[in-house]
C-alpha positions as CSV (number, residue, x, y, z in Angstrom):
1,X,140.1,-153.8,-89.1
2,X,137.8,-151.9,-87.0
3,X,138.7,-148.5,-85.7
4,X,137.8,-149.4,-81.9
5,X,134.5,-147.6,-82.0
6,X,135.7,-144.1,-82.8
7,X,132.6,-143.2,-84.8
8,X,130.0,-145.0,-82.6
9,X,127.5,-143.2,-80.5
10,X,126.7,-139.5,-80.1
11,X,123.9,-137.5,-81.8
12,X,122.6,-137.9,-85.3
13,X,124.1,-135.8,-88.1
14,X,121.6,-133.0,-88.0
15,X,121.7,-132.8,-84.2
16,X,125.5,-133.0,-84.0
17,X,125.9,-130.1,-86.4
18,X,123.8,-127.9,-84.1
19,X,125.7,-129.1,-81.1
20,X,128.9,-128.2,-82.8
21,X,127.9,-124.6,-83.0
22,X,127.0,-124.7,-79.3
23,X,130.4,-126.3,-78.6
24,X,132.2,-123.5,-80.4
25,X,130.4,-121.0,-78.1
26,X,131.2,-123.2,-75.0
27,X,135.0,-123.1,-76.0
28,X,135.0,-119.3,-76.3
29,X,133.3,-119.1,-72.9
30,X,136.1,-121.2,-71.4
31,X,138.7,-119.0,-73.0
32,X,137.2,-115.9,-71.6
33,X,137.2,-117.5,-68.1
34,X,140.9,-118.2,-68.4
35,X,142.0,-114.9,-69.7
36,X,143.9,-113.1,-66.9
37,X,144.1,-109.6,-68.6
38,X,140.6,-108.0,-67.6
39,X,140.8,-105.5,-70.6
40,X,141.6,-108.2,-73.0
41,X,138.8,-110.5,-71.5
42,X,136.3,-107.5,-72.0
43,X,137.3,-107.2,-75.7
44,X,137.1,-110.9,-76.2
45,X,133.6,-111.0,-74.7
46,X,132.4,-108.4,-77.0
47,X,133.6,-110.5,-79.9
48,X,132.2,-113.6,-78.7
49,X,128.8,-112.0,-78.0
50,X,128.7,-110.7,-81.6
51,X,129.8,-114.1,-83.0
52,X,127.2,-116.0,-80.9
53,X,124.5,-113.5,-81.7
54,X,125.0,-114.0,-85.5
55,X,125.1,-117.8,-85.0
56,X,121.9,-117.7,-83.0
57,X,120.1,-115.8,-85.7
58,X,121.2,-118.4,-88.3
59,X,120.3,-121.3,-86.1
60,X,116.8,-119.9,-85.5
61,X,116.4,-119.5,-89.2
62,X,117.2,-123.1,-89.6
63,X,114.4,-124.1,-87.1
64,X,116.6,-124.8,-84.1
65,X,114.4,-124.5,-80.9
66,X,115.0,-121.5,-78.6
67,X,116.4,-123.7,-75.7
68,X,119.5,-124.3,-77.8
69,X,120.1,-120.6,-78.7
70,X,121.6,-119.3,-75.5
71,X,125.0,-119.5,-76.7
72,X,126.6,-117.1,-74.2
73,X,125.8,-119.3,-71.3
74,X,127.5,-122.5,-70.0
75,X,125.9,-125.3,-72.1
76,X,127.8,-128.3,-70.5
77,X,124.4,-130.0,-69.9
78,X,123.8,-130.0,-73.7
79,X,127.3,-131.1,-74.6
80,X,128.4,-133.8,-72.1
81,X,128.7,-137.1,-74.0
82,X,126.7,-135.6,-76.9
83,X,129.3,-136.5,-79.7
84,X,130.9,-139.7,-80.8
85,X,134.6,-140.1,-79.8
86,X,136.0,-139.1,-83.2
87,X,133.9,-135.9,-83.2
88,X,135.0,-135.1,-79.6
89,X,138.6,-135.6,-80.7
90,X,138.2,-133.3,-83.7
91,X,136.6,-130.6,-81.5
92,X,139.4,-130.7,-79.0
93,X,141.9,-130.4,-81.8
94,X,140.1,-127.4,-83.3
95,X,140.2,-125.8,-79.8
96,X,143.9,-126.0,-80.0
97,X,144.3,-124.8,-83.7
98,X,141.4,-122.5,-84.3
99,X,140.1,-119.0,-83.6
100,X,136.9,-119.2,-81.4
101,X,135.8,-115.7,-82.2
102,X,136.5,-115.7,-86.0
103,X,136.6,-113.1,-87.8
104,X,137.9,-111.1,-84.9
105,X,141.5,-111.4,-84.1
106,X,142.6,-111.5,-80.3
107,X,145.8,-113.4,-79.4
108,X,145.3,-116.1,-76.7
109,X,148.3,-117.0,-74.7
110,X,149.3,-120.7,-74.5
111,X,148.6,-121.1,-70.8
112,X,145.0,-119.7,-71.2
113,X,144.3,-121.8,-74.3
114,X,145.5,-125.0,-72.7
115,X,143.4,-124.3,-69.5
116,X,140.4,-123.5,-71.7
117,X,140.9,-126.7,-73.7
118,X,141.0,-128.8,-70.6
119,X,137.8,-127.3,-69.4
120,X,136.2,-127.6,-72.7
121,X,137.4,-131.4,-73.1
122,X,135.7,-132.0,-69.8
123,X,132.5,-130.3,-70.9
124,X,132.4,-132.7,-73.9
125,X,132.9,-135.7,-71.5
126,X,136.5,-136.6,-72.7
127,X,138.6,-138.6,-70.3
128,X,141.2,-136.6,-68.4
129,X,144.1,-138.3,-70.3
130,X,142.8,-137.0,-73.6
131,X,144.2,-133.3,-73.6
132,X,147.9,-134.2,-73.1
133,X,147.8,-136.8,-75.8
134,X,145.9,-134.5,-78.3
135,X,148.3,-131.6,-77.4
136,X,151.2,-133.8,-78.2
137,X,149.7,-134.8,-81.6
138,X,149.0,-131.2,-82.6
139,X,152.6,-130.1,-81.5
140,X,154.0,-133.0,-83.4
141,X,152.0,-132.4,-86.5
142,X,153.0,-128.7,-86.6
143,X,156.7,-129.3,-85.9
144,X,156.8,-131.7,-88.9
145,X,156.0,-128.7,-91.4
146,X,159.1,-126.6,-91.7
147,X,157.3,-123.5,-93.1
148,X,154.8,-123.5,-90.3
149,X,157.4,-124.0,-87.6
150,X,159.4,-121.4,-89.2
151,X,156.5,-119.0,-88.9
152,X,156.0,-119.9,-85.2
153,X,159.7,-119.2,-84.5
154,X,159.6,-115.9,-86.4
155,X,156.5,-114.8,-84.3
156,X,158.5,-115.7,-81.1
157,X,155.9,-118.4,-80.1
158,X,156.3,-121.6,-78.1
159,X,156.3,-125.1,-79.5
160,X,152.6,-125.0,-79.9
161,X,152.5,-121.7,-81.5
162,X,149.0,-121.3,-80.0
163,X,149.0,-117.5,-80.2
164,X,148.9,-117.6,-84.0
165,X,145.3,-117.1,-85.1
166,X,144.7,-118.1,-88.6
167,X,141.5,-117.2,-90.5
168,X,139.7,-120.5,-90.0
169,X,141.2,-124.0,-90.4
170,X,138.3,-125.1,-92.8
171,X,137.4,-122.0,-94.6
172,X,136.2,-124.0,-97.7
173,X,133.0,-124.5,-99.6
174,X,130.7,-126.5,-97.2
175,X,129.3,-129.9,-98.1
176,X,126.5,-130.9,-95.8
177,X,126.4,-134.5,-94.8
178,X,124.4,-136.9,-97.1
179,X,120.7,-136.6,-96.6
180,X,120.6,-133.1,-95.2
181,X,118.6,-130.5,-97.0
182,X,117.1,-127.1,-96.3
183,X,117.5,-125.9,-92.6
184,X,119.6,-128.9,-91.8
185,X,122.0,-128.3,-94.5
186,X,122.3,-124.6,-93.4
187,X,123.1,-125.8,-89.8
188,X,125.8,-128.1,-91.2
189,X,127.4,-125.2,-93.0
190,X,127.2,-123.0,-89.9
191,X,128.8,-125.6,-87.6
192,X,131.6,-125.8,-90.0
193,X,132.5,-122.1,-90.1
194,X,131.3,-120.8,-86.7
195,X,131.5,-120.1,-83.9
196,X,135.2,-120.8,-84.3
197,X,134.9,-123.4,-87.0
198,X,134.4,-126.0,-84.2
199,X,133.1,-128.8,-86.5
200,X,136.0,-128.1,-88.8
201,X,136.4,-130.7,-91.5
202,X,135.1,-133.6,-89.5
203,X,132.2,-134.3,-91.8
204,X,134.3,-133.4,-95.0
205,X,137.1,-135.8,-93.8
206,X,134.7,-138.7,-93.3
207,X,132.9,-137.9,-96.5
208,X,136.1,-138.0,-98.5
209,X,137.1,-141.4,-97.0
210,X,133.6,-142.9,-97.5
211,X,133.6,-141.8,-101.1
212,X,137.0,-143.4,-101.8
213,X,138.6,-140.0,-102.4
214,X,136.3,-138.8,-105.1
215,X,134.2,-135.8,-105.6
216,X,134.0,-132.2,-104.5
217,X,135.0,-132.7,-100.8
218,X,138.5,-133.5,-101.6
219,X,138.7,-130.5,-103.9
220,X,137.4,-128.3,-101.2
221,X,140.1,-129.4,-98.7
222,X,142.8,-128.3,-101.1
223,X,141.1,-125.0,-102.2
224,X,142.6,-121.6,-101.2
225,X,146.1,-120.6,-100.5
226,X,148.9,-122.8,-99.1
227,X,148.4,-121.6,-95.5
228,X,144.8,-122.7,-95.4
229,X,145.4,-126.0,-97.0
230,X,148.4,-126.6,-94.6
231,X,146.1,-126.0,-91.6
232,X,143.7,-128.6,-93.2
233,X,146.7,-131.0,-93.4
234,X,147.8,-130.3,-89.9
235,X,144.2,-130.9,-88.5
236,X,144.0,-134.3,-90.3
237,X,147.5,-135.2,-89.5
238,X,146.8,-134.4,-85.7
239,X,143.6,-136.5,-85.9
240,X,145.6,-139.5,-87.0
241,X,148.3,-139.0,-84.5
242,X,145.9,-138.4,-81.6
243,X,144.2,-141.6,-82.4
244,X,147.4,-143.4,-82.4
245,X,148.4,-141.8,-79.1
246,X,145.0,-142.6,-77.4
247,X,144.5,-146.1,-78.9
248,X,147.7,-147.5,-80.2
249,X,145.9,-150.7,-81.8
250,X,143.3,-148.6,-83.6
251,X,143.7,-148.6,-87.5
252,X,141.3,-146.2,-88.8
253,X,142.5,-145.2,-92.2
254,X,140.2,-142.2,-92.8
255,X,142.9,-139.7,-92.3
256,X,145.3,-141.4,-94.7
257,X,142.7,-141.9,-97.3
258,X,141.8,-138.2,-97.1
259,X,145.3,-137.0,-97.5
260,X,145.8,-139.4,-100.3
261,X,142.6,-138.0,-102.0
262,X,143.8,-134.5,-101.4
263,X,147.1,-135.3,-103.1
264,X,145.4,-136.9,-106.1
265,X,143.2,-133.7,-106.6
266,X,146.3,-131.6,-106.5
267,X,148.2,-133.8,-108.9
268,X,145.3,-133.5,-111.4
269,X,145.3,-129.7,-111.0
270,X,149.1,-129.7,-111.5
271,X,148.9,-131.5,-114.7
272,X,146.3,-129.1,-116.1
273,X,148.5,-126.0,-115.2
274,X,151.5,-127.7,-116.9
275,X,149.5,-128.1,-120.0
276,X,148.4,-124.6,-120.3
277,X,150.3,-122.2,-118.0
278,X,153.3,-119.9,-119.0
279,X,156.6,-121.0,-117.5
280,X,157.4,-120.4,-114.8
281,X,154.0,-120.6,-113.3
282,X,153.2,-119.2,-109.8
283,X,150.1,-121.3,-109.5
284,X,152.0,-124.5,-110.3
285,X,154.6,-123.7,-107.8
286,X,152.0,-123.3,-105.0
287,X,150.3,-126.5,-106.0
288,X,153.7,-128.3,-105.7
289,X,154.1,-126.8,-102.2
290,X,150.7,-128.1,-101.1
291,X,151.5,-131.5,-102.5
292,X,154.8,-131.3,-100.5
293,X,152.9,-130.6,-97.4
294,X,150.7,-133.6,-97.9
295,X,153.6,-135.8,-98.7
296,X,155.3,-134.5,-95.4
297,X,152.1,-135.6,-93.3
298,X,151.8,-138.9,-94.9
299,X,155.6,-139.8,-94.5
300,X,155.3,-138.9,-90.8
301,X,152.2,-140.9,-90.3
302,X,153.7,-143.9,-91.8
303,X,156.9,-143.5,-89.8
304,X,154.8,-143.4,-86.8
305,X,153.2,-146.7,-87.6
306,X,149.9,-145.4,-88.6
307,X,149.9,-146.5,-92.2
308,X,148.5,-149.9,-91.5
309,X,145.3,-151.2,-93.1
């Protein structure tokens, strides 16, 4: 069954990756505008100017024209309706989950982040109904993972836990979309990691699904420690839930296929460790925990009615 046009429209792959970097800078601008503490805003702006400056240098080296390198300004005119609906959805989810000034660490209160996300979604051309539906999806995805929920409670945070700033949801080896090379591939990698990792794993999720779950992409999504992998799982889970919230009759299975591919890669890794590791094995234990997080996500999505073909 068709996925109701989630992937149709928007810029080409190469152009979309450049625009994703601009989107990351745009979200950090909206955060700055909504920070009430002037001293914190000043520190935040210092960080975003550094991050944007580095990104602009890399974009220029990849051949991006100068009119797209002014990352500190308001770039709504470049972003409005520039992405397909699926990419816009992923960018808004990353705004709720990610750190727009990575690698710097400045906590953003929930009220400021939500206000910034609403402004950012409008910049992208999202309907006004999207942010509440996406926020619910992110909240539900996070709540389903006991260890992440426990971390939020321990930190004294609200239901969204938005003040938690993880390193980057998709700090994994970057795979450029098929057909990209040279400068375009560099831009694809940059869009995935900064500013703020705004492209996140969108291309990777689609690539895993398109490849039938095979290859390096699925391995990349399960690389790193459990916290990083859990963030990947939460992002993918929130994508599926948000699609269901916004278009209940859509049956895109990209997210389910991606989670299943990740589980397959981890099961293969676990079998290898069982064969050669000492017992007990800390590595095997962490792999089992990652598999458990994926099982949690898959179970929740199926209970939510999102497991159909």
